[in-house]
Legacy VTK file of the C-alpha trace (Angstrom):
# vtk DataFile Version 3.0
C-alpha trace
ASCII
DATASET POLYDATA
POINTS 205 float
73.239 112.700 163.880
70.520 114.103 166.125
71.548 114.531 169.754
68.913 112.952 171.992
69.206 113.718 175.689
69.027 110.345 177.451
68.031 111.496 180.940
65.779 114.506 180.348
62.412 114.782 178.581
62.392 116.558 175.241
59.829 118.506 173.244
59.519 117.562 169.581
57.615 119.791 167.156
56.721 118.496 163.706
55.785 121.309 161.353
54.718 121.228 157.723
51.734 121.134 155.404
48.887 118.651 154.944
51.279 115.692 154.749
52.451 116.443 158.293
48.980 117.523 159.378
47.862 114.037 158.334
44.294 115.081 157.682
41.674 113.266 155.586
43.870 111.118 153.353
44.857 108.585 156.020
41.150 107.663 156.418
41.436 107.244 160.176
44.823 105.514 160.189
47.903 106.922 161.866
49.976 109.519 160.053
53.764 109.505 160.207
53.895 111.876 163.178
51.602 109.595 165.180
53.741 106.586 164.302
56.859 108.451 165.437
55.106 109.461 168.653
54.292 105.826 169.377
57.913 104.811 168.948
59.395 107.768 170.825
57.018 107.810 173.776
56.539 104.070 174.171
58.966 101.791 172.400
62.027 103.833 173.379
60.698 104.423 176.882
60.714 108.217 176.569
57.249 108.455 178.096
57.704 112.008 179.386
58.675 113.465 175.996
56.135 115.784 174.392
55.434 115.465 170.652
53.464 118.242 168.951
52.058 118.111 165.445
51.984 121.726 164.253
51.378 120.894 160.585
48.739 122.925 158.740
47.111 121.842 155.502
48.044 124.123 152.621
51.024 125.737 154.302
54.144 127.060 152.616
57.378 128.416 154.046
56.076 132.054 154.189
53.164 130.870 156.343
55.537 129.459 158.931
57.711 132.583 158.853
54.646 134.728 159.437
53.261 132.612 162.290
56.559 131.493 163.776
55.930 132.474 167.389
52.553 130.778 167.705
53.347 127.735 165.582
56.820 127.022 166.995
58.480 129.379 169.453
55.937 129.139 172.268
56.554 125.393 172.599
60.276 125.924 173.369
61.177 122.864 171.270
64.278 120.736 171.615
63.812 119.301 168.121
61.962 120.759 165.130
61.208 118.331 162.295
60.337 120.457 159.265
58.855 119.411 155.940
57.586 122.056 153.539
57.874 122.584 149.789
55.012 120.606 148.289
52.752 123.666 148.147
55.617 126.098 147.552
56.392 124.182 144.339
53.190 125.422 142.702
55.073 128.713 142.165
57.252 126.896 139.639
60.632 128.038 138.440
60.016 131.680 139.361
59.531 130.761 143.014
62.650 128.656 143.522
64.983 131.372 144.772
62.462 132.780 147.241
61.770 129.300 148.575
65.456 128.618 149.143
66.058 131.990 150.795
63.042 131.687 153.071
63.993 128.159 154.099
67.459 129.403 155.008
65.872 132.223 157.001
63.983 129.712 159.147
67.070 127.826 160.278
68.710 130.492 162.483
65.351 131.386 164.008
64.827 127.750 164.991
68.353 127.436 166.338
67.855 130.616 168.350
65.149 128.738 170.265
67.807 126.244 171.363
66.325 123.604 169.079
67.888 121.178 166.677
66.476 121.309 163.166
65.786 118.259 161.022
64.835 118.952 157.398
62.731 116.501 155.430
62.454 116.176 151.652
58.787 115.486 150.789
57.955 112.135 149.200
57.196 111.532 145.546
53.984 112.763 143.975
52.356 112.907 140.572
53.806 116.278 139.669
52.159 117.060 136.368
48.605 116.296 137.398
48.957 118.108 140.723
50.380 121.307 139.225
53.748 120.657 140.844
55.906 119.686 137.894
58.764 121.755 139.352
58.848 119.717 142.570
62.202 118.029 141.759
63.898 121.444 141.800
62.313 122.275 145.162
63.540 118.983 146.587
67.031 119.866 145.369
66.713 123.245 147.085
65.921 121.555 150.401
68.932 119.271 149.981
71.174 122.245 149.210
69.944 124.186 152.242
70.486 121.185 154.527
73.977 120.703 153.145
74.837 124.382 153.483
73.560 124.597 157.046
74.921 121.185 158.062
71.603 119.968 159.464
70.246 116.403 159.389
68.131 115.640 156.350
65.626 112.852 155.812
65.044 112.328 152.105
61.688 110.614 151.605
61.748 111.168 147.840
64.980 109.239 147.345
63.790 106.542 149.711
60.605 106.127 147.689
62.527 106.094 144.417
64.644 103.248 145.752
61.938 101.207 147.475
58.589 101.697 145.729
56.514 98.512 145.925
55.499 96.607 142.809
52.294 98.594 142.545
54.219 101.860 142.340
52.918 105.128 143.734
49.359 103.789 143.877
50.370 101.742 146.908
51.731 104.707 148.880
49.647 107.672 147.685
45.994 108.395 148.410
45.815 110.864 145.520
48.309 112.856 143.447
49.927 114.444 146.509
49.069 112.852 149.832
50.486 109.618 151.252
47.973 107.004 152.320
48.324 104.886 155.461
51.054 102.729 153.905
52.910 105.805 152.673
52.842 107.372 156.135
54.099 104.153 157.671
57.007 104.136 155.228
57.789 107.769 156.034
57.825 107.075 159.758
60.202 104.160 159.342
62.477 106.222 157.097
62.541 109.160 159.520
63.195 107.043 162.598
65.876 105.054 160.829
67.621 108.159 159.513
67.730 109.655 163.006
69.030 106.463 164.566
65.965 106.004 166.761
65.369 102.355 167.597
61.863 101.011 167.224
59.383 100.126 164.533
55.798 101.309 164.030
54.164 97.967 163.450
50.592 98.868 162.591
48.618 101.301 160.446
46.104 102.399 163.038
LINES 1 206
205 0 1 2 3 4 5 6 7 8 9 10 11 12 13 14 15 16 17 18 19 20 21 22 23 24 25 26 27 28 29 30 31 32 33 34 35 36 37 38 39 40 41 42 43 44 45 46 47 48 49 50 51 52 53 54 55 56 57 58 59 60 61 62 63 64 65 66 67 68 69 70 71 72 73 74 75 76 77 78 79 80 81 82 83 84 85 86 87 88 89 90 91 92 93 94 95 96 97 98 99 100 101 102 103 104 105 106 107 108 109 110 111 112 113 114 115 116 117 118 119 120 121 122 123 124 125 126 127 128 129 130 131 132 133 134 135 136 137 138 139 140 141 142 143 144 145 146 147 148 149 150 151 152 153 154 155 156 157 158 159 160 161 162 163 164 165 166 167 168 169 170 171 172 173 174 175 176 177 178 179 180 181 182 183 184 185 186 187 188 189 190 191 192 193 194 195 196 197 198 199 200 201 202 203 204
């Protein structure tokens, strides 16, 4: 379970690709990072916490490794919430080992900052049509890294598999890859619940 300091403000950095970036596909509604910010900095009363969205559309693990100081280290984070893999998966089977190794390389660098790492498994997508048919193997790689490093993991894919609404992925995806407003709301609730953070993002805007 994530250790949250009750008396002192904390710096949270969310880092990932376009899903974390939250650009375009929410059509002006809040993305999951914004929902989490609302809960953390208002509903839980942690008004002096700082929440930074460092997600960049199109990013893969090598991008974060190459821009680590600017994207993460300079913020001196207490918590890093990391979700990558959706773009890495376009490399297919031949890219699996590199992805796993690079993800493992990130963990000690984040811990060296004095930060706690939370790994996220990206949500479901339409793998064949998005060129990411190998995504299930990349999700498994994230799970294996989290297990091996003993870090908290928030598994959006398994949550979606268990709780998809009657309309299926169409209700939570804006296209083949990106969650819509409802998908982001679900992700926020899953993340907060998994980390034991009380509160509920009640609206989509």
